[in-house]
C-alpha positions as CSV (number, residue, x, y, z in Angstrom):
1,M,0.0,0.0,0.0
2,K,1.2,3.5,-0.8
3,T,1.7,6.1,2.0
4,L,-1.0,8.4,0.8
5,E,-3.7,5.8,0.0
6,G,-6.1,4.4,2.5
7,K,-9.3,2.4,2.5
8,K,-11.7,5.4,2.2
9,V,-9.5,8.1,0.6
10,Y,-6.3,8.9,-1.2
11,L,-4.4,12.1,-1.1
12,R,-3.1,13.5,-4.4
13,A,-1.1,16.5,-5.5
14,L,-2.9,19.6,-6.9
15,E,-3.7,19.5,-10.6
16,P,-4.5,22.4,-12.9
17,T,-8.1,21.1,-13.0
18,D,-8.4,21.9,-9.3
19,L,-8.6,25.7,-10.0
20,E,-12.4,25.9,-9.5
21,L,-12.2,23.8,-6.3
22,L,-9.4,26.0,-5.0
23,Y,-11.3,29.2,-6.0
24,E,-14.4,28.1,-4.2
25,L,-12.6,27.2,-1.0
26,E,-10.3,30.3,-0.8
27,N,-13.3,32.6,-1.4
28,N,-15.6,30.9,1.1
29,E,-15.8,33.5,3.8
30,S,-17.2,31.0,6.4
31,I,-13.7,29.5,6.6
32,W,-11.6,32.6,6.5
33,E,-11.5,32.6,10.3
34,V,-9.5,29.4,10.3
35,S,-7.4,30.1,7.2
36,H,-6.5,33.6,8.4
37,T,-7.7,34.9,5.0
38,Q,-8.9,38.5,4.9
39,T,-9.5,39.2,1.2
40,P,-10.8,37.2,-1.8
41,Y,-8.4,35.5,-4.2
42,S,-8.6,35.9,-8.0
43,K,-8.5,33.0,-10.3
44,F,-5.3,34.5,-11.8
45,V,-3.5,34.4,-8.4
46,L,-4.8,30.9,-7.7
47,K,-3.6,29.7,-11.2
48,Q,-0.1,31.0,-10.4
49,Y,-0.3,29.1,-7.1
50,L,-1.2,25.9,-8.9
51,D,1.6,26.5,-11.4
52,N,4.0,26.5,-8.5
53,A,2.4,23.7,-6.4
54,H,5.0,21.3,-7.6
55,R,7.8,23.0,-5.6
56,D,9.5,21.0,-2.9
57,I,8.2,21.3,0.7
58,Y,11.8,22.0,1.8
59,E,11.8,25.1,-0.4
60,V,8.3,26.5,0.2
61,K,7.7,25.0,3.7
62,Q,4.2,23.9,2.8
63,L,2.3,21.2,0.9
64,R,-1.4,21.1,0.0
65,L,-3.0,17.8,-1.0
66,V,-6.5,17.0,-2.4
67,I,-8.6,14.5,-0.4
68,C,-10.4,12.2,-2.8
69,P,-12.7,9.3,-2.0
70,S,-11.0,6.0,-3.0
71,N,-13.5,5.3,-5.8
72,D,-13.3,8.6,-7.7
73,E,-11.3,11.7,-8.6
74,R,-13.7,14.2,-7.0
75,G,-11.9,16.3,-4.4
76,V,-13.9,16.5,-1.2
77,G,-11.4,18.6,0.7
78,F,-7.8,19.7,1.2
79,I,-5.2,18.7,3.8
80,D,-2.3,21.0,4.3
81,L,1.2,21.0,5.8
82,F,2.5,24.4,6.7
83,D,5.4,26.1,8.6
84,F,7.6,23.1,7.9
85,D,10.6,23.4,10.1
86,P,13.2,20.7,9.2
87,K,15.7,21.9,11.7
88,N,13.3,21.4,14.6
89,R,11.5,18.6,12.8
90,R,8.0,19.9,13.1
91,V,5.2,20.9,10.8
92,G,1.7,22.3,11.2
93,I,-1.3,20.5,9.7
94,G,-4.8,21.8,8.7
95,I,-7.8,20.1,7.0
96,V,-11.1,21.0,5.5
97,I,-13.9,18.9,4.1
98,F,-16.0,21.1,1.8
99,S,-19.6,20.0,2.0
100,E,-21.7,18.8,4.9
101,A,-22.6,15.7,2.9
102,D,-19.0,14.6,2.8
103,R,-18.4,15.2,6.5
104,Q,-18.7,12.4,9.1
105,Q,-17.8,9.9,6.4
106,G,-14.3,9.1,7.9
107,Y,-12.5,11.1,5.1
108,A,-10.9,13.6,7.5
109,K,-9.9,11.0,10.0
110,E,-8.2,8.7,7.5
111,S,-6.6,11.7,5.7
112,L,-5.1,12.9,8.9
113,E,-3.8,9.5,9.7
114,L,-2.3,9.1,6.2
115,L,-0.6,12.5,6.2
116,C,0.8,12.0,9.8
117,G,2.3,8.7,8.5
118,Y,3.8,10.6,5.6
119,T,5.3,13.3,7.8
120,R,6.9,10.6,10.0
121,K,8.1,8.3,7.2
122,H,9.2,10.8,4.5
123,L,9.9,14.1,6.4
124,Q,11.1,12.5,9.6
125,V,9.3,15.0,11.8
126,H,9.3,14.8,15.5
127,Q,6.0,16.5,15.9
128,V,2.9,17.6,14.1
129,Y,0.7,20.4,15.4
130,A,-2.7,22.0,14.7
131,N,-4.3,25.3,15.7
132,I,-8.0,25.0,16.4
133,T,-10.5,27.6,17.7
134,E,-12.0,26.4,20.9
135,D,-15.5,26.4,19.5
136,N,-14.6,24.0,16.6
137,H,-15.7,20.9,18.4
138,A,-15.6,18.7,15.3
139,S,-12.0,19.5,14.7
140,I,-11.1,19.0,18.3
141,A,-12.7,15.6,18.4
142,L,-11.0,14.7,15.1
143,F,-7.5,15.6,16.3
144,E,-8.0,14.0,19.7
145,K,-9.1,10.7,18.0
146,A,-5.9,10.9,15.9
147,G,-3.7,11.0,19.0
148,F,-3.1,14.8,19.3
149,G,-3.1,16.3,22.8
150,K,-4.0,19.8,23.8
151,S,-0.8,21.5,24.9
152,G,-1.8,25.2,25.1
153,V,-4.3,28.0,24.7
154,K,-3.7,31.2,22.9
155,E,-6.1,33.6,24.6
156,D,-8.1,36.1,22.5
157,W,-6.1,34.9,19.5
158,I,-8.6,35.2,16.7
159,R,-10.8,38.2,16.2
160,T,-14.0,37.5,14.2
161,G,-17.3,39.2,14.1
162,G,-16.2,41.8,16.6
163,V,-15.3,39.2,19.3
164,Y,-12.1,37.4,20.3
165,K,-11.8,33.6,20.4
166,N,-9.2,31.4,22.0
167,E,-7.1,29.2,19.8
168,L,-6.0,25.8,21.1
169,L,-2.7,24.3,20.2
170,Y,-2.8,20.5,19.6
171,Q,0.4,18.4,19.2
172,K,1.3,14.9,18.3
173,V,4.8,14.2,19.4
174,Y,6.5,11.1,18.1
175,E,8.8,8.9,20.1
176,E,12.4,9.2,18.9
177,E,13.6,6.1,17.0
178,S,16.9,4.6,18.1
């Protein structure tokens, strides 16, 4: 079995045909809070991003993969690695499943497990972390089920709708191999 293939999903690199999917996601104001986006993206800018998506994670410090159900090419979400720090052997991880109909299907859980396995095997990270607002109960449950533990609270970290929200730091720290 390949590192990025599971029973329910496989994770694939971005393709030029993902432009509409990327455009829809990046301009969805309901997720700007978690993506720290403040302005819309044009298709031109996103096409440039896609044109450079092949660049190495060691160079750009990030990687975005498309989450696809095992039986088709349709992207149901994205899973990202960000702030890759090879010196300290850590990387951030974020995930989004687009539609309500595709949530609670096990796609996010398996995608998270697959990408954590990839980070351990191919990037040799010591830890993976996620930043989650304290009111995002679905993400908290997902990351806790995947073996992440809450290690901190950033108080009043995210300002949205005129109020401040705490952001929780979740980490999965791997045992060092001998």
